[in-house]
C-alpha positions as protocol buffer text, in pm:
chain_id: "A"
residue {
  index: 1
  type: MET
  ca { x: -377 y: 1091 z: 1982 }
}
residue {
  index: 2
  type: LEU
  ca { x: -48 y: 920 z: 2057 }
}
residue {
  index: 3
  type: GLU
  ca { x: 243 y: 1096 z: 1891 }
}
residue {
  index: 4
  type: GLY
  ca { x: 613 y: 1039 z: 1854 }
}
residue {
  index: 5
  type: PHE
  ca { x: 615 y: 708 z: 1670 }
}
residue {
  index: 6
  type: ASN
  ca { x: 557 y: 574 z: 1320 }
}
residue {
  index: 7
  type: ILE
  ca { x: 326 y: 293 z: 1216 }
}
residue {
  index: 8
  type: LYS
  ca { x: 389 y: 58 z: 924 }
}
residue {
  index: 9
  type: THR
  ca { x: 184 y: -235 z: 802 }
}
residue {
  index: 10
  type: SER
  ca { x: 226 y: -456 z: 496 }
}
residue {
  index: 11
  type: MET
  ca { x: 9 y: -699 z: 305 }
}
residue {
  index: 12
  type: LYS
  ca { x: 140 y: -953 z: 55 }
}
residue {
  index: 13
  type: ILE
  ca { x: -131 y: -1124 z: -149 }
}
residue {
  index: 14
  type: GLU
  ca { x: -63 y: -1403 z: -399 }
}
residue {
  index: 15
  type: PHE
  ca { x: -242 y: -1412 z: -736 }
}
residue {
  index: 16
  type: TYR
  ca { x: -240 y: -1659 z: -1023 }
}
residue {
  index: 17
  type: SER
  ca { x: -24 y: -1442 z: -1249 }
}
residue {
  index: 18
  type: LYS
  ca { x: 185 y: -1126 z: -1262 }
}
residue {
  index: 19
  type: LYS
  ca { x: -59 y: -994 z: -1524 }
}
residue {
  index: 20
  type: GLU
  ca { x: -340 y: -1002 z: -1264 }
}
residue {
  index: 21
  type: VAL
  ca { x: -119 y: -815 z: -1018 }
}
residue {
  index: 22
  type: ASP
  ca { x: -26 y: -551 z: -1275 }
}
residue {
  index: 23
  type: THR
  ca { x: -394 y: -499 z: -1360 }
}
residue {
  index: 24
  type: LEU
  ca { x: -482 y: -453 z: -992 }
}
residue {
  index: 25
  type: ILE
  ca { x: -204 y: -200 z: -947 }
}
residue {
  index: 26
  type: LYS
  ca { x: -344 y: 6 z: -1237 }
}
residue {
  index: 27
  type: VAL
  ca { x: -693 y: -8 z: -1082 }
}
residue {
  index: 28
  type: LEU
  ca { x: -584 y: 74 z: -725 }
}
residue {
  index: 29
  type: SER
  ca { x: -323 y: 343 z: -793 }
}
residue {
  index: 30
  type: PRO
  ca { x: -568 y: 631 z: -863 }
}
residue {
  index: 31
  type: ASP
  ca { x: -723 y: 574 z: -519 }
}
residue {
  index: 32
  type: ASN
  ca { x: -393 y: 659 z: -349 }
}
residue {
  index: 33
  type: VAL
  ca { x: -360 y: 1014 z: -482 }
}
residue {
  index: 34
  type: CYS
  ca { x: -550 y: 1209 z: -213 }
}
residue {
  index: 35
  type: VAL
  ca { x: -457 y: 1053 z: 120 }
}
residue {
  index: 36
  type: PRO
  ca { x: -444 y: 1243 z: 450 }
}
residue {
  index: 37
  type: GLU
  ca { x: -124 y: 1420 z: 551 }
}
residue {
  index: 38
  type: GLY
  ca { x: 115 y: 1182 z: 725 }
}
residue {
  index: 39
  type: LEU
  ca { x: -23 y: 875 z: 547 }
}
residue {
  index: 40
  type: LYS
  ca { x: 159 y: 703 z: 261 }
}
residue {
  index: 41
  type: ILE
  ca { x: 45 y: 399 z: 64 }
}
residue {
  index: 42
  type: ASP
  ca { x: 285 y: 210 z: -165 }
}
residue {
  index: 43
  type: ILE
  ca { x: 154 y: -57 z: -399 }
}
residue {
  index: 44
  type: LYS
  ca { x: 396 y: -275 z: -594 }
}
residue {
  index: 45
  type: SER
  ca { x: 436 y: -618 z: -748 }
}
residue {
  index: 46
  type: GLU
  ca { x: 680 y: -892 z: -659 }
}
residue {
  index: 47
  type: ASN
  ca { x: 628 y: -1148 z: -935 }
}
residue {
  index: 48
  type: LYS
  ca { x: 274 y: -1280 z: -876 }
}
residue {
  index: 49
  type: TYR
  ca { x: 237 y: -1107 z: -538 }
}
residue {
  index: 50
  type: LEU
  ca { x: 63 y: -776 z: -476 }
}
residue {
  index: 51
  type: VAL
  ca { x: 244 y: -591 z: -197 }
}
residue {
  index: 52
  type: ILE
  ca { x: 74 y: -302 z: -17 }
}
residue {
  index: 53
  type: ASP
  ca { x: 274 y: -102 z: 237 }
}
residue {
  index: 54
  type: ILE
  ca { x: 97 y: 157 z: 452 }
}
residue {
  index: 55
  type: PHE
  ca { x: 296 y: 412 z: 653 }
}
residue {
  index: 56
  type: CYS
  ca { x: 163 y: 662 z: 906 }
}
residue {
  index: 57
  type: ASN
  ca { x: 380 y: 915 z: 1087 }
}
residue {
  index: 58
  type: LYS
  ca { x: 98 y: 1101 z: 1263 }
}
residue {
  index: 59
  type: GLY
  ca { x: 45 y: 853 z: 1548 }
}
residue {
  index: 60
  type: ILE
  ca { x: -296 y: 710 z: 1629 }
}
């Protein structure tokens, strides 16, 4: 495993409406409760975009 650096990736997905995005956030959020140590997943909305940020500080 490579150590000593952080990894970040982002996805920005456009939907037809903010309502769709808000519904998806409600559906996906429970899946992000038990993630491995060093991994963080943020899900948010930016108008009609679903934004998913994934951070890992454990290396690969």
